[in-house]
Backbone as a ProteinNet text record, in pm:
[ID]
protein_1_A
[PRIMARY]
MARRGKLVKALTDIIQWVGEGIVKIVNGFGNFLLFQWEIFKLLFRPPFRWRQVIEQIYFIGFGSLGVIFLTAFFTGLVEAVQLYNGFHRFGVEDFMGYTIFLSIVKELGPVFASLMVVSRGISAYAAELGSMRVTEQIDALDVMAVNSKQFLVIPRIVATIISLPLLILFFDSVANVGAYLISVYSLDINGYTYLDKIRQFGSINDFMEGVVKGVVFGYLVSAIGTYIGYNTRGGAKGVGKSTTLAVVISSIVIFVADYIISALYLIF
[TERTIARY]
86.7	7	93.8	207.2	287.7	347.1	422.3	492.9	351.5	200.4	115.7	99.2	105.7	89.2	175.8	301	392.9	396.6	380	353.5	231.5	126.9	13.7	46.4	140.7	169.9	274.8	372.9	467.8	366.9	258.7	230.9	116.7	85	-16	101	230.8	331.3	349.4	340.5	399.3	290.1	164.2	43.7	44.9	60.1	48.3	198.2	277.9	414.2	403	339.8	278.5	156.1	56.6	-54.2	-3.8	77.3	113.8	194.9	314	364.1	294.2	197	80.2	-1	-40.3	-95.4	-28.5	99.5	205.3	227.5	251.5	236.9	153.4	6.8	-93.3	-136.4	-86.8	-130.7	-4.7	114.2	220.9	175.4	138.2	114.7	-14.7	-93.8	-219.1	-162.3	-89.6	-68.6	76.5	118	192.5	132.4	-5.6	-95.2	-118.1	-187.8	-265.2	-146.9	-39.1	77.2	97	125.2	125	6.5	-80.1	-239.2	-217.6	-190.1	-127.5	-30.1	73.1	158.2	120.4	11.9	-6.6	-93.4	-208.1	-288.9	-197.1	-90.1	-35.9	92.6	143.7	196.7	137.7	-15.1	-26.5	-78.2	-15	-79.9	24.2	11.1	140.5	156	274.6	411.9	463.4	503.6	621.5	728.6	801	952.1	1046.2	1034.9	1157.3	1300.2	1319.8	1480.6	1502.8	1433.2	1472	1454.1	1383.9	1369.1	1536	1547.7	1696.1	1839.5	1785.9	1891.7	1892.3	1799.8	1779.8	1795.9	1800.6	1868.3	2003.4	2075	2219.2	2276.9	2163.9	2249.5	2254.5	2104.6	2070.2	2117.6	2125.6	2156.8	2326.4	2394.6	2498.1	2594	2527.1	2637.8	2643.4	2559.6	2567.6	2634.5	2704.3	2757.9	2865.6	2959	3082.8	3051.1	2955.8	2965.7	2870.2	2783.9	2714.1	2804.8	2926.1	3032.6	3105.8	3154.3	3241.6	3156.3	3025.7	2941.3	2912.7	2892.3	2875.4	2937.7	3060.3	3190.6	3206.5	3226	3274.2	3161.1	3063.4	2967	2961	2977.2	3000.3	3136.8	3203	3354.6	3284.3	3242.1	3216.4	3102	3022.6	2888.7	2949.5	3070.3	3160.1	3191.6	3298.4	3365.3	3284.9	3169.5	3121.5	3008.5	2956.4	2893.5	2994.1	3094.3	3225.2	3235.9	3267.8	3282.5	3192.7	3050.7	2945.9	2940.2	2939.3	2895.3	3026.7	3131.3	3261.6	3220.1	3147.2	3184.2	3068.6	2992.2	2881.2	2917.9	3035.2	3022.7	2940.2	2879.6	2797.4	2829.3	2964.2	3034.3	2970.5	2908.2	2867.2	2788.3	2697.7	2549.5	2594.9	2695	2727.6	2702.9	2731.1	2701.1	2549.2	2459.8	2317.2	2265.3	2337.8	2283.8	2315.6	2436.6	2493.1	2408.9	2378.2	2305.6	2185.5	2125.8	2009.2	1961.5	2053.6	2074.7	2087.2	2178.8	2179.7	2103.8	2036.8	1951.8	1801.7	1793.6	1664.4	1639.2	1789.9	1768.3	1865.8	1993.5	2110.8	2120.2	2106.6	2092.2	1996	1862.5	1767.7	1786.1	1809.9	1820.6	1957.7	2057.5	2197.7	2196.1	2150.2	2130.3	2071	1958.2	1860.9	1894.6	1986.9	2035.7	2162.6	2245.6	2324.5	2280.4	2160.1	2073.8	2020.8	1966.7	1908.6	2049.4	2120.8	2257.4	2300.7	2339.9	2388	2267.5	2157.4	2047.3	1956.5	1862.4	1734	1810.9	1906.9	1944.7	1981.1	2021.2	2036.4	1920.4	1823.2	1692.4	1633	1627.1	1571	1630.6	1774.2	1880.7	1860.8	1820.1	1830.3	1672.8	1578.8	1441.8	1424.3	1463	1487.7	1555.5	1635.4	1718.6	1642.2	1576.8	1503	1371.2	1334.6	1209.3	1239	1344.4	1362.3	1440.4	1448.6	1521.7	1419.8	1294.9	1181.3	1176.9	1289.3	1276.8	1171.8	1114.2	997.7	863.4	875.8	738.3	772.4	884.7	922.1	888.5	876.8	826.7	697	615.7	474.4	419.2	481.9	439.4	445.2	547.1	593.1	479.4	379.1	284	361.4	470.1	539.1	524.5	424.4	395.5	553.6	546.9	667.5	668	585.9	555.2	587.1	531.5	565.8	687.9	783.4	883.6	998.6	983.8	1077.9	1064.3	945.9	935.7	882.3	798.2	803.2	927.4	979	1116.5	1194.1	1214.3	1274.4	1259.4	1093	1040.7	1046.6	1024.4	1028	1184.8	1260.7	1389.4	1443.4	1394.6	1445.6	1356.1	1248.7	1169.5	1247.1	1280.3	1352.5	1486.3	1565.2	1702.8	1732.2	1660	1700.5	1681.8	1587.8	1577	1695.9	1763.2	1891	2000.6	1996.1	2129.9	2118.9	1998.1	1978.2	2042.8	2036.8	2072.1	2217.1	2251.3	2436.1	2482.9	2417.8	2444.1	2485.7	2383.4	2375.2	2455.7	2482.6	2593.6	2719.2	2762	2918.9	2908.5	2817.2	2852.1	2882.9	2788.9	2787.7	2936.5	2974.8	3100.5	3207.3	3192.7	3281.7	3288.1	3170.6	3156.4	3226.9	3208.9	3282.5	3393.7	3458.2	3639.3	3688.5	3629.1	3680.2	3669.6	3537.2	3526	3602.3	3625.8	3708.6	3853.8	3876.2	4053.1	4100.3	4011.1	4066.7	4043.3	3905.5	3849	3840.8	3897.9	3943.3	3798.3	3679.7	3529.4	3560.4	3513.6	3497.2	3404	3456.7	3385.2	3290.9	3293.5	3201	3088.1	3089.5	2980.8	2904.2	3009.9	2963.8	2835.5	2880.3	2808.5	2693.2	2719	2617.7	2509.4	2512.4	2399.4	2312.2	2387.2	2309.8	2228.1	2268.4	2182.7	2071.5	2129	2006.2	1890.4	1912.5	1827.4	1777.7	1837.6	1827.2	1738.5	1656	1517.3	1534.8	1473.8	1418.4	1373	1297.9	1190.9	1282.4	1383.5	1477.2	1493.4	1542.2	1570.4	1472.3	1337.3	1218.3	1171.6	1188	1165	1243.1	1375.1	1438.3	1410	1380.7	1326.7	1208.8	1115.2	1022.6	1030.5	1087.4	1147.7	1182.1	1292.7	1371.7	1236.5	1128.6	1045.6	975.3	941.6	867	967.7	1056.9	1165	1195.7	1203	1254.2	1143.9	992.6	876.6	899.5	870.9	897.5	1002.2	1132.2	1263.6	1243.9	1173.4	1184.3	1074	969.6	837.2	846.9	914.5	986.2	1046	1176.2	1259.7	1215.1	1150.7	1087	998.6	871.7	791.3	862	944.5	1044.7	1079.7	1181.9	1258.1	1183.4	1062.5	949.6	904.9	877.8	798.1	880.5	1008.7	1127.1	1060.9	1096.5	1073.7	1204.6	1227.2	1330	1429.3	1485	1604.2	1727	1833.7	1953.1	1916.9	1885.1	1875.6	1772.1	1680.3	1520.4	1618.8	1684.5	1756.1	1787.7	1911.6	1960.1	1883.3	1771.9	1656.3	1605.9	1559.6	1504.1	1574.7	1676.8	1791	1826.6	1838.5	1873.4	1755.8	1629.7	1492.3	1427.1	1489.4	1461.1	1525.1	1661.7	1743.8	1693.4	1664.1	1633.8	1492.2	1393.3	1265.4	1269.3	1342.5	1350.8	1424.2	1534.5	1558.9	1508.2	1449.9	1316.2	1220.9	1202.9	1081.1	1099.2	1248.2	1313.3	1302.8	1349.8	1344	1205.5	1117.4	980	900.7	934.8	859.8	936	1092.9	1130.5	1064.4	1033.2	964.2	821.6	760.4	642.5	626.3	713.2	714.4	760.5	838.7	942.8	803.6	755.2	622.4	507.9	483.2	388	426.6	565.7	601	616.8	640.4	613.8	496.1	387.8	255.3	198.8	230.8	168.8	260.8
-115.9	-12.9	139.6	117.5	239	230.7	128.3	169.5	236.8	182	213.7	377.9	388.4	546.3	648.8	581	689.4	695.1	574	585.7	675.8	654.9	780.3	919	938.9	1072.2	1085.4	1025.2	1072.7	1082.8	1019.3	1068.5	1164.5	1196.1	1307.7	1437.3	1422.6	1545.7	1552.1	1460	1475.4	1523.9	1490.9	1551.8	1708.2	1735.5	1865.1	1944.5	1900.1	1977.1	2013.9	1896.1	1916.8	2007	2007.7	2108.1	2265.2	2249.9	2429	2457	2371.9	2394.4	2457.5	2358.9	2409.6	2535.8	2550.7	2676.2	2810.2	2797.1	2905.1	2903.5	2816.9	2847.5	2895.1	2880.7	2926.8	3075.4	3101.7	3212.1	3340.3	3245.7	3363.9	3387.3	3292.9	3311.4	3409.8	3413.7	3495.3	3646.5	3656.6	3771.4	3831.5	3736.6	3834.1	3837.9	3775.3	3827.6	3976.2	3990.4	4074.2	4224.9	4185.9	4291.4	4330.3	4249.4	4262.9	4349.2	4305.4	4389.5	4534.4	4560.4	4720.8	4770.3	4689.8	4743.4	4796.3	4675.2	4704	4849.8	4869	4993.3	5128.6	5097	5239.8	5273.4	5146.1	5137.3	5280.6	5290.8	5393	5516.7	5538.4	5651.5	5739.3	5891.8	5975	5973.2	6017.7	6086.5	5932.7	5957.3	5871.6	5892.6	5772	5770.5	5749.3	5834.9	5784.4	5811.4	5908.2	5916.3	5765.5	5717.8	5607.5	5468.3	5469.3	5358.5	5400.1	5513	5500.9	5445	5506.6	5484.8	5287.2	5260.3	5106.2	5058	5094.1	5046	5044	5152.7	5170.5	5052.2	5016.1	4909.2	4767.6	4762.1	4584.7	4600	4665.4	4654.3	4622.7	4773.4	4812.1	4772.6	4731.2	4689.3	4537.8	4461.7	4333.9	4312.8	4364.7	4333.9	4278.4	4296.1	4242.4	4050	4020.8	3894.3	3840.1	3901.2	3856.7	3828.1	3883.7	3869.4	3726.2	3752.7	3646.7	3480.8	3515.8	3363.3	3346.5	3435.6	3393.1	3363	3391.8	3386.8	3223.5	3196	3042.9	2945.5	2995.2	2944.4	2873.8	2979.5	2956.9	2849.5	2845.9	2776.7	2621.4	2625.7	2495.7	2430.7	2526.1	2425.6	2383.7	2460.3	2441.2	2321.4	2308	2194.4	2046.7	2071.9	1959.7	1898.5	1998.4	1936.2	1881.5	1934.7	1912.3	1739.7	1711.2	1536	1458.1	1521.1	1421.4	1439.9	1549.7	1568.4	1493.3	1510.1	1452	1318.6	1219	1065.5	1052.2	1122.7	1083.6	1185.3	1270.1	1325.7	1449.9	1485.8	1580.8	1733.1	1763.2	1874.3	2006.8	2034	2105.8	2169.7	2108.5	2153.6	2192.8	2205.1	2262.9	2394.7	2456.5	2643.7	2631.8	2607.2	2628.1	2563.9	2464.2	2397.7	2468.5	2537.5	2611	2735	2762.7	2935.2	2891.8	2759.6	2764.2	2718.3	2643.1	2617.5	2732	2843.7	2970.2	3053.9	3089.9	3192.4	3158.3	3015.9	2993.6	2926.8	2901.1	2830.6	2861.5	2867	2911.9	3050.3	3134.5	3283	3307.7	3313.4	3369.5	3286.4	3200.5	3121.2	3144.9	3137.3	3211.6	3345.8	3439.4	3562.9	3603	3545.9	3576.2	3538	3414.4	3372	3444.6	3525.5	3618.6	3762.6	3776.9	3927.8	3897.1	3737.2	3727	3714.3	3671.1	3668.3	3797.8	3903.7	4012.3	4112	4109.6	4243.7	4211.9	4086	4071.3	4032.1	3969.8	3970.7	4094.8	4194.8	4363.2	4393.9	4369.8	4457.9	4384.6	4274.5	4205.4	4271.4	4249.4	4317.1	4440.8	4534.7	4687.4	4727.4	4682.6	4690.6	4645.2	4519.4	4447.2	4530.9	4594.6	4699.4	4813.1	4847.9	4971.6	4952.7	4841.5	4797.8	4776.3	4708.9	4660.4	4811.5	4902	5001.8	5156.8	5103.1	5175.9	5341	5308.9	5426.1	5392.2	5269.2	5268.8	5312.8	5297.8	5357	5504.3	5575.4	5691.8	5762.9	5702.9	5740.1	5739.2	5641.5	5621.8	5749.9	5829.2	5927.2	6036.3	6043	6171.4	6189	6108.8	6115.1	6043.7	5977.7	5938.9	5791.1	5721.7	5592.3	5500.9	5414.4	5375.4	5252.8	5197.7	5121.1	5172.8	5321.3	5360.3	5429.5	5459.5	5503.6	5409.3	5253.3	5152.2	5032.8	5034.3	4878.7	4900.5	4981.1	4990.2	5031.8	5127.1	5125.1	5009.7	4934.1	4814.1	4718.3	4710.2	4624.2	4662.6	4779.1	4821.1	4828.2	4885.7	4862.3	4728.2	4624.1	4472.6	4438.7	4481.9	4440.7	4455.9	4593.3	4633.2	4621.2	4592.3	4547.9	4406.4	4317.5	4178.8	4105.7	4169.7	4105.5	4215.9	4300.2	4350.8	4278.3	4234.6	4145.5	4030.1	3961.8	3802.2	3840.8	3933.2	3961.4	3983	4064.2	4053.5	3929.3	3850.5	3707.2	3629.8	3633.9	3558.2	3596.3	3687.7	3795	3732.4	3733.8	3709.6	3557	3463.4	3317.6	3267.6	3322.9	3286.1	3340.4	3420.9	3455.5	3377.3	3317.7	3251.7	3120.4	3076.1	2915.4	2949.6	3036.6	3048.5	3060.8	3120.2	3110.9	3017.3	2944	2786.8	2713.7	2713.1	2610.5	2629.9	2741.1	2790	2759.6	2813.9	2846.9	2716.7	2638.7	2527.9	2414.8	2406.9	2260.3	2260.4	2346.4	2311	2309	2376.7	2410.6	2453.8	2441.5	2542.6	2698.2	2800.1	2924.8	2943.1	2920.4	2995.8	2908.7	2757.8	2612.5	2669.5	2699.8	2720.3	2817	2969.9	3068.1	3034.2	2937.1	2940.8	2865.8	2768.5	2706.3	2780.1	2879.4	2974.7	3045.2	3120.5	3187.9	3071.8	2985.1	2884.2	2850.8	2816.4	2761.5	2839.4	2975.3	3026.8	3177.9	3210.8	3320.1	3399.5	3519.5	3628.3	3544	3466.8	3400.3	3311.1	3278.5	3229.5	3301.1	3459.5	3562.7	3615.4	3590.6	3696.1	3563.1	3399.1	3373.8	3377	3411.6	3477.6	3593.9	3693.7	3806.1	3803.2	3748.2	3710.4	3641.5	3534.6	3468.4	3603.2	3698.8	3768.9	3885.9	3917.5	4013	3940.2	3812.8	3715.3	3692	3645.6	3625.3	3774.5	3867.2	3999.9	4051.1	4030.3	4065.3	3995	3854.9	3732.3	3761.8	3777	3793.7	3891	4013.2	4148.1	4167.7	4114.9	4103.3	4030.5	3942.6	3808.5	3900	3951	3984.7	4147	4217.9	4342.6	4306.6	4178.4	4183.7	4096.7	4027.6	3939.9	4061.7	4135.9	4270.6	4363.5	4390.5	4503.3	4446.8	4280.9	4234.4	4177.4	4214.9	4166.3	4209.3	4110.3	4106.3	4041.8	4088	4043.1	4086.7	4187.7	4264.7	4239.2	4238	4174.5	4092.1	3957.2	3826.2	3800.5	3887.9	3861.8	3908.7	4028.9	4044.4	3955.7	3888	3794.2	3641.2	3648.1	3515.7	3546.3	3692	3747.3	3711.2	3777.8	3792.4	3633.9	3532.8	3400.4	3351.6	3394.8	3353	3390	3530.9	3592.6	3536.7	3477.1	3410.6	3273	3207.5	3060.9	3038.1	3143.2	3140	3181.7	3281.7	3363.6	3264.5	3159	3109.6	2968.2	2900.4	2814.3	2853.7	2964.1	3019.2	3049.2	3067.9	3072.5	2955.9	2834.3	2719.1	2683.3	2696.6	2651.9	2719.6	2863.6	2949.8	2914.6	2873.6	2866.1	2737.9	2630.7	2505.2	2557.6	2615.9	2680.6	2746.4	2855	2911.6	2821.5	2747.7	2655.2	2561.7	2516.8	2395.8	2481.5	2602.7	2708.5	2720	2762.2	2774.2	2656.1	2562.6	2430.5	2391.8	2431.5	2370.3	2471.6	2603.3	2681.8	2739.7
-5.8	-11.6	14.3	72.4	96.7	-42.6	-134.9	-243.7	-338.4	-342.1	-432.5	-403.5	-270.2	-247.5	-319	-302.6	-350.5	-513.9	-571.2	-708.4	-719.2	-676	-713.7	-670.8	-580.4	-551.2	-662.2	-691.7	-795.5	-953.5	-973.9	-1098.5	-1090.1	-974.5	-960.7	-963.1	-880.8	-913.6	-1066	-1126.7	-1277.6	-1345.5	-1324	-1393.4	-1352.9	-1228	-1186.2	-1263.1	-1254.3	-1336	-1455.7	-1537.6	-1676.9	-1694.4	-1608	-1622.3	-1606.9	-1527.8	-1473	-1589.7	-1637.6	-1756.4	-1893.5	-1927.3	-2000	-2007.9	-1864.4	-1823	-1828.9	-1789.4	-1825.9	-1974.4	-2035.7	-2177.7	-2241.9	-2253.8	-2282.8	-2242.5	-2125.1	-2020.3	-2078	-2113	-2189.1	-2336.6	-2388.1	-2547.4	-2555	-2454.3	-2454.8	-2440.1	-2323.9	-2312.1	-2415.5	-2473.8	-2608.6	-2693	-2723.6	-2835.2	-2804.3	-2676.8	-2608.8	-2647.1	-2619.9	-2629.7	-2762.3	-2842.4	-2993.5	-3076.5	-3004.6	-3058	-2969.1	-2880.6	-2845.1	-2922.6	-2980	-3040.8	-3202.6	-3243.6	-3389.5	-3386.2	-3301.2	-3251.8	-3255.4	-3207.1	-3156.8	-3324.1	-3399.4	-3478.6	-3587.7	-3616.6	-3703.9	-3645.9	-3510.3	-3439.3	-3407.7	-3430.9	-3405.4	-3270.3	-3216.2	-3294	-3366.1	-3455.5	-3542.6	-3490	-3451.4	-3363.6	-3480.5	-3578.5	-3716.5	-3641.6	-3543	-3524.4	-3434.9	-3362.2	-3274.7	-3377.5	-3482.5	-3583.9	-3636.9	-3686.2	-3793.2	-3653.8	-3534.3	-3455.4	-3429.1	-3430.8	-3404.5	-3540.8	-3643.5	-3781.4	-3783.2	-3739	-3720.8	-3651.8	-3538	-3422	-3493.7	-3508.4	-3549.4	-3691.2	-3788.2	-3942.4	-3970.8	-3949.4	-3984.6	-3855.6	-3731.2	-3623.9	-3660.6	-3725.5	-3772.6	-3861.7	-3948.1	-4065.6	-4065.3	-3952.1	-3945.4	-3897.9	-3804	-3769	-3892	-3950.7	-4066.5	-4185	-4228.3	-4307.1	-4258	-4162.5	-4123.3	-4146.5	-4085.2	-4091.7	-4195.3	-4314.1	-4435.4	-4536.7	-4514.9	-4587.2	-4560.2	-4439.1	-4370.8	-4440.3	-4415.4	-4474.3	-4589.3	-4684.3	-4828.1	-4853.3	-4789.5	-4782.9	-4748.5	-4634.3	-4598.8	-4684.4	-4733.5	-4829.6	-4935.2	-4985	-5114.7	-5117.8	-5009.5	-4988	-4959.8	-4854.2	-4821.5	-4952.1	-5043.9	-5179.8	-5276.6	-5257	-5365	-5347.2	-5180.9	-5173.8	-5198.4	-5217.6	-5261.9	-5397.4	-5458.2	-5615.1	-5702.5	-5650.4	-5727.1	-5726.3	-5652.3	-5650.4	-5752.4	-5832.5	-5878.4	-6023.2	-6037.1	-6152.2	-6180.5	-6109.8	-6135.2	-6052.1	-6079.1	-6024.4	-6087.8	-6172.6	-6317.7	-6206.3	-6154.2	-6092.1	-5930.8	-5886.4	-5761.4	-5738.6	-5841.7	-5845.4	-5818.1	-5856.7	-5866.3	-5708.7	-5683.1	-5537.8	-5415.7	-5448.4	-5311.6	-5336.4	-5466.5	-5460.1	-5406.9	-5431.1	-5395.7	-5237.8	-5205.9	-5024.9	-4993.5	-5041.7	-4930.5	-4920.1	-5075.8	-5059.9	-5028.1	-5036.5	-4934.6	-4805	-4769.6	-4621.3	-4524.3	-4605.5	-4469.6	-4471	-4578.5	-4527.1	-4440.9	-4468.8	-4368.2	-4253.1	-4228.6	-4085.8	-4034.2	-4065	-4008.2	-3982.9	-4073.2	-4070	-3934.3	-3949.2	-3812.9	-3699.1	-3684.7	-3546.6	-3531.6	-3606.7	-3587.9	-3524.7	-3584.5	-3539.3	-3394.7	-3381.8	-3233.1	-3145.2	-3180.3	-3077.4	-3034.5	-3167.5	-3099.2	-3091	-3153.6	-3168.6	-3050.8	-3060.9	-2950.9	-2857	-2816.7	-2679.8	-2620.3	-2713.6	-2674.8	-2612.7	-2707.9	-2668	-2575	-2496.2	-2387.7	-2274.7	-2306.1	-2157.8	-2148.3	-2255.6	-2240.2	-2169.3	-2258.8	-2195.8	-2044.7	-2056.8	-1917.8	-1782.5	-1832.3	-1723.5	-1707.5	-1786.8	-1784.8	-1715.3	-1721.6	-1660.9	-1535.6	-1466.9	-1303	-1249.2	-1322.7	-1276.7	-1312.4	-1316.4	-1313.7	-1457.5	-1548.1	-1648.4	-1718.9	-1729.1	-1814.7	-1762	-1635.1	-1542.7	-1572.8	-1548.4	-1580.4	-1660.1	-1798.9	-1907.7	-1925.4	-1886.6	-1859.1	-1777.5	-1672.4	-1572.1	-1652.9	-1749.3	-1816.9	-1916.2	-1937.8	-2069.3	-2176.3	-2189.9	-2311.3	-2315.6	-2408.1	-2436.7	-2464.2	-2350.6	-2343.2	-2458	-2510.8	-2594	-2732.8	-2758	-2890.6	-2896.2	-2773.7	-2795.7	-2742.7	-2708.4	-2710.1	-2753.9	-2797	-2859.6	-3027.9	-3064.7	-3203.7	-3295	-3242.1	-3328.9	-3370.2	-3264.8	-3249.8	-3364.8	-3338	-3466	-3573.3	-3619.4	-3726.3	-3777.3	-3728.2	-3761.7	-3778.8	-3694.7	-3738.6	-3871.2	-3864.9	-4008.5	-4097.6	-4138.9	-4228.1	-4261.4	-4141.7	-4121.1	-4190.3	-4124.6	-4161.1	-4292.5	-4385.8	-4532.1	-4599	-4553.7	-4617.1	-4598.8	-4413.7	-4388.1	-4456.8	-4498.1	-4553	-4689.6	-4762.8	-4910	-4862.8	-4807.3	-4769.3	-4763.2	-4636.5	-4609.2	-4754	-4840.3	-4928.8	-5047.1	-5073.5	-5171.9	-5100.1	-4967.1	-4936.2	-4940.1	-4863.2	-4913	-5027.9	-5114.8	-5262	-5335.6	-5319.8	-5359.6	-5272.3	-5142.9	-5070	-5130.4	-5166.2	-5256	-5350.3	-5432.4	-5584.4	-5601.3	-5501	-5486.9	-5473.4	-5372.2	-5312.6	-5429.9	-5488.5	-5603.7	-5707.5	-5757.6	-5870.2	-5845	-5741.5	-5719.8	-5611.6	-5577.4	-5485.3	-5518.9	-5549.3	-5609.9	-5745	-5845.9	-5967.4	-6042	-6001	-6087.8	-6180.5	-6277.3	-6400.2	-6370.9	-6338.3	-6332.7	-6435.6	-6556.7	-6588	-6611.9	-6618.6	-6591.3	-6478.7	-6354	-6226.6	-6219.2	-6292.6	-6322.4	-6392.2	-6473.8	-6605.8	-6553.7	-6479.3	-6406.5	-6329.1	-6240.2	-6158.1	-6273.7	-6372	-6469.4	-6512.2	-6539.5	-6631.2	-6532.4	-6407.2	-6338.5	-6218.3	-6196.3	-6065	-6092.6	-6039.1	-6070.9	-5936.6	-5952.6	-5831.1	-5730.3	-5759.6	-5676.6	-5589.7	-5597.8	-5516.9	-5390.9	-5444	-5347.4	-5272.8	-5328.5	-5258.7	-5155.5	-5169.7	-5048.1	-4909.3	-4954	-4827.5	-4767.3	-4893.1	-4827.7	-4775.3	-4786.9	-4713.4	-4590.4	-4594.3	-4484.9	-4367.6	-4412.1	-4329	-4293.7	-4358.9	-4301.4	-4178.7	-4229.5	-4144.7	-3975.6	-4012.3	-3892.3	-3807.7	-3870.3	-3826.4	-3732.9	-3801.3	-3712	-3587.4	-3595.5	-3483.3	-3394.3	-3418.4	-3302.4	-3230.6	-3330.1	-3251.1	-3146.2	-3195.9	-3086.1	-2963.2	-2992.5	-2906.6	-2797.3	-2857.2	-2747.4	-2672.5	-2740.6	-2689	-2608.1	-2636.8	-2537.9	-2376.2	-2414.3	-2298.5	-2191.5	-2231.6	-2224.8	-2137.2	-2209.3	-2146.9	-2028.9	-2029.5	-1894.2	-1802.9	-1779.5	-1699.3	-1595.5	-1483.1	-1290.5	-1251.6	-1127.2	-1077.9	-1061.4	-1064.7	-1054.4	-1179.3	-1111.3	-1226	-1274.9	-1182.8	-1205.5	-1309.1	-1303.3	-1419.7	-1530.8	-1548.6	-1676.2	-1752.8	-1676	-1720.1	-1798.5	-1724.5	-1703.2	-1838.5	-1886.5	-1973.3	-2129.1	-2091.2	-2205.4	-2295.6	-2185.7	-2213.5	-2280	-2233	-2286.7	-2406	-2411.4	-2567.6	-2681.8	-2641.1	-2767	-2799.8	-2685.4	-2665.5	-2739.5	-2728.5	-2810.7	-2920.3	-2925.5	-3095.1	-3183.8	-3145.4	-3201.2	-3229.3	-3155.6	-3178.9	-3290.5	-3266.8	-3354.8	-3500	-3527.1	-3614.8	-3734.2	-3659.6	-3710.5	-3739.4	-3668.1	-3687.7	-3786.8	-3812.1	-3892.3	-4021.2	-4051.5	-4166.3	-4222.1	-4147.6	-4194.7	-4255.1	-4153.3	-4199.6	-4348.8	-4359	-4488.4	-4591.2	-4582.4	-4699.8	-4767.5	-4605.6	-4682.1	-4779.3	-4695.6	-4800.5	-4917.5	-4977.5	-5110.3	-5172.7	-5087.2	-5202	-5248	-5154.2	-5177.7	-5257.7	-5228.7	-5356	-5476.7
[MASK]
++++++++++++++++++++++++++++++++++++++++++++++++++++++++++++++++++++++++++++++++++++++++++++++++++++++++++++++++++++++++++++++++++++++++++++++++++++++++++++++++++++++++++++++++++++++++++++++++++++++++++++++++++++++++++++++++++++++++++++++++++++++++++++++++++++++++++++

């Protein structure tokens, strides 16, 4: 009987733990949607904070060029080397150019560029807004009749939506150049054939899929980062938790959204 009682208690604790987790997730998602609805209503209401938008574009856009360049260049190198190992076995090296181009502009570019922006920019959004919340700076803005969401959140979301698609195009360009250089000058692939296959099979729609992903990813990660940072509680420890949570959730959402968009493009 004692063993049975312990088993029942253990099962009860597990069910309670799972239930509490589900309730927290649903509650958090509901609060997130309400927060986004407030942001949407404020988006078209003056005053428009263009100065803050430009400042955030400089931070999230120009500030990320260095890490995007390094990530893109070496991604292109690795992609070319790994594909060559497989294509060379079947004697189809001529199709390396288009295959690399397609994988970069449709998948690697949008995902890797977004992850770099999350690690550098969205983490900063969460940390900065979290610090302002725990030090009551956001409360001070509201007391001074300055809408804190309009002043702090909207410029960051708009700036990320504008910057991320451009960063993805920059990533695509650098990665493809890196792949071309190592393919032609190290792997002895014919440069004309490499580019000709891209011209023959590639299209502007391949780039547009990456741009669409950039807009969607830009909104999602900035909305998540600003929401978590804006609602930070618990002092310095809470800021650290919010920053980590923003990066983890944003990264997961990127992969989920990437699959959904890719599936929709495949269907339609």
